[in-house]
C-alpha positions as CSV (number, residue, x, y, z in Angstrom):
1,M,-41.1,-19.4,30.9
2,K,-42.3,-16.2,29.6
3,I,-40.1,-14.4,27.9
4,K,-40.7,-10.6,26.0
5,H,-39.4,-9.5,22.9
6,R,-39.8,-5.6,21.9
7,W,-37.6,-6.1,19.0
8,Y,-40.2,-5.2,16.4
9,A,-39.5,-1.4,15.9
10,A,-36.2,-1.9,14.2
11,A,-37.0,-5.1,12.1
12,A,-38.3,-3.0,9.2
13,A,-35.0,-0.9,8.7
14,L,-32.8,-3.9,9.0
15,A,-34.9,-5.9,6.7
16,V,-34.5,-2.8,4.0
17,A,-31.2,-2.5,4.9
18,G,-28.6,-4.3,2.4
19,T,-31.1,-3.9,-0.5
20,G,-30.5,-0.1,-1.6
21,L,-33.8,0.5,-1.0
22,A,-34.9,3.9,0.5
23,T,-37.1,3.7,4.0
24,T,-39.0,6.2,6.2
25,A,-39.4,3.2,8.8
26,Q,-37.7,4.3,12.0
27,A,-34.3,3.7,12.0
28,A,-32.7,0.7,14.0
29,P,-30.8,1.2,16.8
30,A,-26.7,2.1,16.1
31,P,-24.8,-1.1,17.3
32,R,-22.5,-0.1,20.0
33,A,-19.6,-1.1,17.8
34,A,-19.5,2.8,16.9
35,H,-19.0,3.7,20.5
36,G,-15.2,3.1,21.1
37,T,-13.8,0.5,22.8
38,A,-17.2,-1.6,22.9
39,A,-16.4,-2.5,19.0
40,A,-13.5,-5.2,20.4
41,K,-16.3,-6.7,22.5
42,C,-19.3,-7.4,19.9
43,P,-19.4,-11.2,18.6
44,A,-19.0,-11.7,15.0
45,L,-19.1,-14.1,12.3
46,T,-15.9,-15.7,12.0
47,V,-16.9,-18.3,9.0
48,S,-17.1,-16.6,5.8
49,K,-16.9,-19.9,2.9
50,G,-20.6,-20.7,1.8
51,W,-22.5,-17.8,2.2
52,Y,-24.4,-16.9,-0.6
53,G,-23.9,-13.2,-1.6
54,D,-24.7,-10.5,1.2
55,N,-26.2,-13.0,3.4
56,K,-23.3,-13.4,6.0
57,D,-23.3,-9.4,6.0
58,R,-26.9,-8.8,6.7
59,L,-26.5,-11.8,9.8
60,Q,-23.4,-9.6,11.1
61,R,-26.1,-6.6,11.0
62,L,-29.0,-8.8,12.7
63,L,-26.2,-9.5,15.4
64,D,-25.3,-5.8,16.0
65,T,-28.6,-4.6,15.9
66,Y,-30.6,-6.6,17.7
67,G,-27.9,-7.9,20.3
68,R,-26.1,-6.7,23.3
69,C,-23.9,-4.2,21.1
70,G,-27.1,-2.8,19.8
71,D,-28.7,0.2,21.9
72,G,-32.1,-1.2,22.7
73,Y,-30.5,-4.8,24.2
74,G,-31.7,-5.5,27.9
75,R,-30.7,-8.2,30.0
76,H,-33.8,-9.4,30.5
77,D,-35.7,-9.0,27.4
78,K,-33.6,-10.9,24.8
79,P,-33.7,-11.1,21.1
80,L,-35.1,-14.6,20.7
81,A,-33.4,-17.1,17.7
82,V,-34.6,-20.2,16.5
83,F,-33.6,-23.2,14.2
84,D,-34.7,-25.9,12.6
85,W,-32.4,-28.6,13.1
86,D,-32.4,-31.5,10.1
87,N,-30.7,-30.1,7.1
88,T,-30.8,-26.8,8.6
89,V,-27.8,-26.9,11.3
90,I,-26.8,-30.6,10.0
91,K,-26.6,-32.0,6.5
92,N,-28.8,-34.8,6.8
93,D,-31.5,-36.4,9.0
94,V,-30.7,-37.0,12.5
95,G,-34.0,-39.1,13.3
96,D,-33.1,-41.4,10.1
97,A,-29.8,-41.8,11.7
98,T,-31.5,-43.2,14.9
99,M,-33.9,-45.2,13.1
100,F,-31.2,-47.2,11.1
101,W,-29.3,-47.5,14.0
102,M,-32.2,-49.0,15.5
103,L,-32.9,-51.9,13.0
104,R,-29.4,-52.8,12.6
105,H,-29.4,-53.3,16.5
106,D,-32.9,-55.0,17.1
107,K,-33.9,-51.8,19.1
108,I,-37.8,-51.8,17.6
109,R,-39.8,-53.4,20.4
110,T,-42.7,-55.7,19.3
111,P,-45.9,-53.8,19.4
112,E,-48.8,-54.1,22.0
113,R,-50.6,-57.2,21.5
114,G,-49.0,-57.9,18.1
115,D,-51.1,-55.1,16.6
116,W,-49.4,-52.4,14.4
117,R,-52.2,-50.2,14.8
118,T,-51.3,-49.5,18.5
119,T,-47.9,-47.6,17.1
120,S,-50.1,-45.0,14.9
121,R,-53.6,-44.4,14.9
122,Y,-52.7,-43.3,11.3
123,L,-51.7,-46.5,10.2
124,T,-53.8,-48.0,7.5
125,A,-54.8,-51.5,7.7
126,P,-53.0,-52.5,4.5
127,A,-49.5,-51.2,6.2
128,A,-50.5,-53.0,9.8
129,K,-51.1,-56.1,7.8
130,A,-47.7,-55.8,5.7
131,L,-46.0,-55.1,9.1
132,A,-47.3,-58.1,10.7
133,T,-46.6,-60.3,8.2
134,A,-43.4,-59.1,8.1
135,C,-42.4,-58.7,11.6
136,P,-44.2,-61.7,13.5
137,A,-43.8,-61.5,17.0
138,T,-40.8,-63.1,18.6
139,G,-39.9,-61.6,22.0
140,P,-40.0,-58.1,23.1
141,T,-37.9,-56.6,20.7
142,L,-37.9,-57.7,16.7
143,P,-35.1,-59.2,15.0
144,T,-34.7,-56.5,12.0
145,R,-30.9,-57.2,12.2
146,T,-31.0,-60.7,10.7
147,R,-35.0,-60.7,9.5
148,T,-34.8,-58.7,6.3
149,A,-38.4,-58.7,5.0
150,C,-39.1,-56.7,8.9
151,A,-36.4,-54.2,8.6
152,D,-37.2,-53.5,4.7
153,E,-41.4,-53.2,5.6
154,I,-40.7,-50.5,8.7
155,A,-38.2,-48.9,6.6
156,A,-40.8,-48.5,3.7
157,V,-43.5,-47.1,5.4
158,Y,-41.2,-44.7,7.9
159,G,-39.3,-43.6,5.0
160,E,-41.6,-43.8,1.9
161,G,-44.8,-43.7,3.7
162,A,-45.9,-46.9,2.0
163,T,-45.5,-50.5,2.0
164,T,-43.1,-52.6,0.3
165,T,-46.0,-53.0,-2.3
166,G,-46.5,-49.2,-2.7
167,K,-49.6,-49.1,-0.9
168,E,-50.5,-46.3,1.3
169,A,-49.1,-46.3,5.0
170,F,-51.1,-43.5,6.4
171,A,-54.1,-41.5,6.3
172,G,-56.5,-39.6,8.1
173,F,-53.8,-36.8,9.7
174,D,-54.0,-33.2,9.3
175,H,-50.9,-32.1,6.7
176,R,-50.4,-28.7,8.5
177,R,-50.0,-30.4,11.9
178,M,-48.7,-33.8,11.7
179,E,-46.6,-35.9,9.5
180,P,-47.3,-39.8,10.7
181,Q,-43.9,-40.6,9.3
182,Y,-41.6,-38.4,11.6
183,A,-44.1,-39.2,14.4
184,W,-43.7,-42.9,13.8
185,L,-40.1,-42.8,15.0
186,A,-41.2,-41.3,18.4
187,Q,-43.7,-43.9,18.7
188,L,-41.5,-47.0,17.9
189,L,-39.9,-45.5,20.8
190,R,-42.3,-47.2,22.9
191,G,-40.9,-49.0,26.2
192,W,-37.5,-47.2,26.5
193,S,-36.6,-44.9,28.8
194,P,-35.3,-41.5,27.7
195,A,-32.0,-41.8,28.7
196,R,-31.7,-45.4,26.5
197,V,-33.1,-43.3,23.7
198,K,-30.1,-40.9,24.1
199,D,-27.7,-44.0,24.3
200,F,-29.3,-44.8,20.8
201,A,-29.0,-41.3,19.4
202,A,-25.6,-40.9,20.7
203,A,-24.3,-44.5,19.0
204,A,-26.0,-43.3,16.0
205,R,-24.2,-39.7,16.3
206,K,-20.7,-41.3,16.7
207,E,-20.8,-43.6,13.7
208,N,-22.5,-41.0,11.3
209,L,-20.2,-38.5,12.1
210,A,-17.1,-41.4,11.6
211,A,-18.3,-42.1,8.3
212,P,-16.8,-40.4,5.2
213,I,-19.4,-37.8,3.2
214,G,-21.7,-40.4,0.8
215,T,-21.1,-43.2,3.0
216,E,-24.3,-45.7,2.7
217,Q,-25.3,-48.1,5.6
218,R,-27.3,-51.4,4.5
219,V,-30.5,-51.6,6.3
220,G,-32.2,-54.6,5.6
221,S,-31.8,-55.5,1.9
222,G,-31.1,-51.7,0.6
223,K,-29.0,-48.8,1.3
224,V,-29.5,-45.9,3.3
225,T,-27.6,-42.7,4.1
226,G,-24.8,-43.5,6.5
227,W,-23.4,-40.2,7.1
228,A,-23.9,-36.7,8.7
229,R,-22.2,-33.7,9.1
230,Y,-22.5,-30.1,11.5
231,Y,-22.7,-27.2,8.9
232,D,-19.5,-25.2,10.2
233,Q,-21.3,-21.8,9.2
234,Q,-24.7,-22.5,11.5
235,R,-22.5,-23.6,14.2
236,D,-20.7,-20.3,13.7
237,L,-23.9,-18.5,13.5
238,I,-25.6,-20.0,17.0
239,R,-22.1,-19.6,18.9
240,T,-22.2,-16.0,17.7
241,L,-26.0,-15.5,18.6
242,K,-25.4,-16.8,21.9
243,K,-22.5,-14.6,22.5
244,A,-24.3,-11.8,21.3
245,G,-26.8,-12.3,24.1
246,F,-30.0,-14.2,21.7
247,D,-32.1,-16.7,23.4
248,T,-31.3,-19.6,21.2
249,Y,-33.6,-22.6,20.5
250,V,-33.7,-25.4,18.2
251,V,-37.4,-26.8,17.3
252,S,-37.1,-30.2,15.4
253,A,-39.9,-32.7,13.9
254,S,-37.4,-35.2,15.2
255,P,-38.0,-37.2,18.6
256,E,-36.9,-34.6,21.4
257,P,-34.4,-36.7,23.3
258,V,-32.5,-37.6,19.8
259,A,-32.5,-33.8,19.1
260,E,-31.1,-33.1,22.2
261,V,-28.1,-35.3,21.8
262,W,-27.0,-33.6,18.7
263,A,-27.9,-30.0,19.8
264,K,-24.7,-30.4,22.6
265,G,-22.7,-30.4,19.3
266,V,-23.5,-26.8,18.7
267,G,-23.7,-25.9,22.6
268,L,-27.6,-25.6,23.1
269,D,-28.3,-27.2,26.0
270,A,-31.9,-29.5,26.6
271,R,-33.8,-26.8,27.8
272,H,-33.3,-24.8,24.6
273,T,-34.2,-27.9,22.4
274,L,-37.7,-28.8,21.2
275,G,-39.0,-31.9,19.8
276,I,-41.5,-34.0,19.1
277,R,-42.3,-35.2,22.7
278,N,-43.8,-38.8,24.3
279,V,-46.2,-39.1,26.7
280,T,-44.5,-41.0,29.2
281,R,-45.3,-43.7,32.0
282,E,-43.2,-45.2,34.8
283,G,-40.2,-43.7,33.7
284,R,-40.5,-45.3,29.9
285,L,-41.8,-43.7,26.5
286,T,-45.4,-44.8,25.5
287,A,-46.7,-44.9,21.9
288,R,-48.8,-41.5,22.3
289,L,-47.7,-38.2,22.3
290,K,-48.0,-34.9,24.0
291,G,-49.9,-32.4,22.6
292,C,-49.9,-28.5,22.3
293,G,-52.2,-25.6,22.8
294,S,-55.7,-26.9,22.4
295,V,-54.3,-30.6,21.6
296,A,-54.5,-32.4,24.4
297,D,-51.7,-35.0,25.4
298,G,-52.2,-38.6,23.6
299,A,-54.5,-37.2,20.7
300,D,-51.8,-37.6,18.7
301,S,-52.9,-34.9,16.2
302,M,-50.0,-32.2,16.0
303,I,-46.4,-32.7,16.2
304,T,-43.5,-30.0,15.8
305,Y,-44.3,-29.7,12.0
306,I,-45.6,-26.7,10.2
307,D,-48.0,-25.2,12.3
308,G,-47.1,-27.2,15.2
309,K,-43.6,-25.7,15.4
310,R,-45.5,-22.4,15.4
311,C,-47.6,-23.4,18.5
312,A,-44.4,-25.1,20.2
313,I,-42.3,-22.2,20.1
314,N,-45.6,-20.3,21.3
315,E,-46.3,-22.5,24.4
316,R,-42.8,-23.5,25.0
317,I,-40.4,-20.5,24.5
318,L,-43.3,-17.6,24.9
319,G,-45.6,-19.0,27.7
320,V,-48.9,-18.7,25.6
321,R,-51.2,-21.2,26.8
322,G,-54.1,-23.2,25.3
323,K,-55.5,-22.2,21.9
324,A,-54.0,-18.9,21.5
325,A,-50.7,-21.1,21.1
326,E,-51.6,-22.2,17.9
327,K,-52.0,-18.3,16.5
328,V,-49.7,-15.8,15.4
329,Q,-48.4,-13.6,18.3
330,P,-47.9,-10.3,18.3
331,A,-44.8,-8.5,16.6
332,A,-43.4,-7.9,19.3
333,K,-43.4,-11.1,21.2
334,R,-42.0,-13.3,18.4
335,Q,-38.5,-14.4,17.2
336,V,-36.3,-12.1,15.6
337,F,-34.3,-14.6,13.9
338,A,-35.4,-18.0,12.2
339,A,-33.4,-20.5,9.8
340,G,-35.2,-23.6,8.0
341,D,-34.8,-25.8,5.0
342,S,-38.3,-27.5,4.4
343,D,-42.2,-26.8,4.1
344,T,-42.0,-28.0,7.9
345,D,-40.6,-24.6,8.9
346,V,-42.9,-22.5,6.8
347,S,-44.9,-21.1,9.7
348,F,-42.1,-20.2,12.6
349,L,-40.3,-19.0,9.5
350,R,-42.8,-16.3,8.6
351,D,-43.7,-15.2,12.0
352,A,-39.8,-14.2,12.5
353,T,-39.7,-10.3,12.3
354,G,-36.2,-9.4,11.4
355,L,-34.5,-12.0,9.1
356,R,-35.4,-15.5,8.0
357,L,-32.8,-17.7,6.7
358,V,-33.3,-20.6,4.0
359,L,-31.4,-23.5,3.1
360,N,-32.7,-24.2,-0.6
361,R,-33.4,-27.9,-1.0
362,N,-36.2,-26.9,-3.6
363,K,-39.0,-27.2,-1.2
364,A,-42.2,-26.0,-3.2
365,E,-44.0,-23.5,-0.8
366,L,-40.8,-22.6,1.2
367,M,-39.2,-21.2,-1.6
368,C,-42.1,-19.4,-3.2
369,R,-42.3,-17.8,-0.2
370,A,-38.8,-17.0,0.2
371,Y,-38.5,-15.9,-3.3
372,D,-41.4,-13.5,-3.1
373,N,-39.6,-12.0,-0.5
374,G,-42.0,-8.9,0.0
375,D,-40.9,-7.6,2.9
376,R,-36.9,-8.2,1.9
377,R,-36.4,-9.9,5.1
378,W,-35.8,-13.6,3.3
379,L,-32.4,-14.8,3.0
380,I,-31.5,-17.6,0.7
381,N,-28.6,-19.7,0.8
382,P,-27.4,-23.0,-1.0
383,M,-26.8,-25.9,1.3
384,F,-23.7,-26.0,2.9
385,I,-22.5,-29.3,1.7
386,E,-23.5,-31.0,-1.3
387,P,-25.8,-28.3,-2.2
388,K,-29.1,-28.6,-4.8
389,G,-28.2,-27.7,-8.2
390,K,-31.2,-25.0,-9.8
391,Q,-34.6,-26.6,-10.3
392,P,-35.1,-26.5,-14.1
393,A,-38.7,-25.5,-14.1
394,P,-40.4,-22.8,-11.7
395,Y,-41.8,-23.2,-8.5
396,P,-45.8,-24.0,-9.1
397,C,-46.5,-21.2,-6.6
398,A,-49.8,-19.8,-8.4
399,T,-50.8,-23.4,-8.7
400,T,-50.1,-26.5,-6.5
401,G,-47.3,-25.0,-4.0
402,Y,-49.5,-24.9,-0.8
403,T,-50.7,-28.1,0.7
404,G,-53.7,-27.6,2.5
405,R,-55.1,-29.6,6.0
406,D,-56.5,-32.5,4.4
407,G,-53.6,-32.6,1.7
408,T,-54.9,-31.4,-1.2
409,K,-52.7,-28.5,-3.7
410,A,-53.6,-25.2,-3.8
411,P,-51.8,-21.8,-4.4
412,V,-49.5,-20.1,-2.2
413,R,-51.2,-16.8,-0.7
414,R,-49.6,-14.2,1.1
415,A,-51.1,-13.0,4.2
416,D,-53.3,-10.7,2.7
417,G,-54.7,-13.4,0.7
418,S,-53.0,-12.5,-2.8
419,V,-51.6,-15.6,-5.1
420,I,-47.8,-15.7,-5.4
421,R,-46.3,-16.1,-8.8
422,D,-44.5,-18.7,-9.7
423,Q,-41.0,-18.3,-9.0
424,Q,-37.6,-19.0,-10.8
425,D,-34.9,-20.7,-8.7
426,T,-31.8,-18.4,-8.8
427,V,-29.9,-19.4,-5.6
428,Y,-28.2,-22.8,-5.8
429,G,-25.3,-25.0,-5.7
430,G,-22.7,-23.4,-7.9
431,S,-24.5,-20.1,-8.6
432,T,-22.1,-17.0,-7.1
433,T,-21.9,-17.2,-3.4
434,S,-18.8,-15.1,-1.2
């Protein structure tokens, strides 16, 4: 599917609107709400609680400008909106919820030939040895419900990226394209059909939504998060974007079948849900992952993570093929709106031409770029549930805020190469909101 988005001409004017700054940029199309009876048909955001400052007003202006009430709207030229999922649309992590449910119900399959290196090409020898020791092969699935040491080792490698004794679990990956801990969950789904994985995710979803806020559950010998909630504000925003005629997607770093189960709760179907995809064989998932752009299926070197999210959007939504999918596309084709909460979302947020909504989770590179806000298109909001307090020290933008492809830390730079200065945290839990 290839969709063209010719909305860039209005973006500069929309970005400046609401800042009080004068502009000589081309004016945005006037919303049709100004034209008599059409006003009643223009979709409006209904949830006000939790929005910081004028964020809700600026989002409404984007809806009115680019949506079906705007003079430039065309049915075959829909504006594009893209959301991250975990901690952007929902509080807590649906991948975590699924992994914990599987560990509590003995749903992790024994690795092929008992060799844990077959589950991830980036798993270190010490991690593979620790997993083999804690999880000896006893059948087709591992008894993680009763074998505490096995559950603990898997949970540590997945959650901390280290063994229970503190040894590094993953190495040798591109830090701008791959997060092997996230990918490992998808790879541990090996042997199950997509339908069965959806069953696991649905069971975890039911438990986590029913559990009171703050609930912890026991996995192995430890306690982990046991609850989740959809954000009412994001549900409202997605609903209103769809009513306004936006083509609205989720792009998640969770396995795609898992994300699909949860995305239904905000009215997004499987076609509009992007996540980590496994190579399948005879209707079952394998431990190999589908690629993107120039990355072949089974190379396992790119997932929907940082630059990999950009690639997935370009390839699977915009229809760009080959290595070109890894590049920033012309402004007229890109998403008008994007929302995220973490450094994993930086690339596709930067690509948005209208507004970029950031939920503040104190992630250094993302907050450096959002607070720098050179084009006045970044909106920062505290998390809607259990927002984080003020980060006491400035974000280290000028020194270590950026993580390179080899994992080294470096300054965060603008598109022109200039370094972003350190930024103070000013939008956080307890700061003034509307």
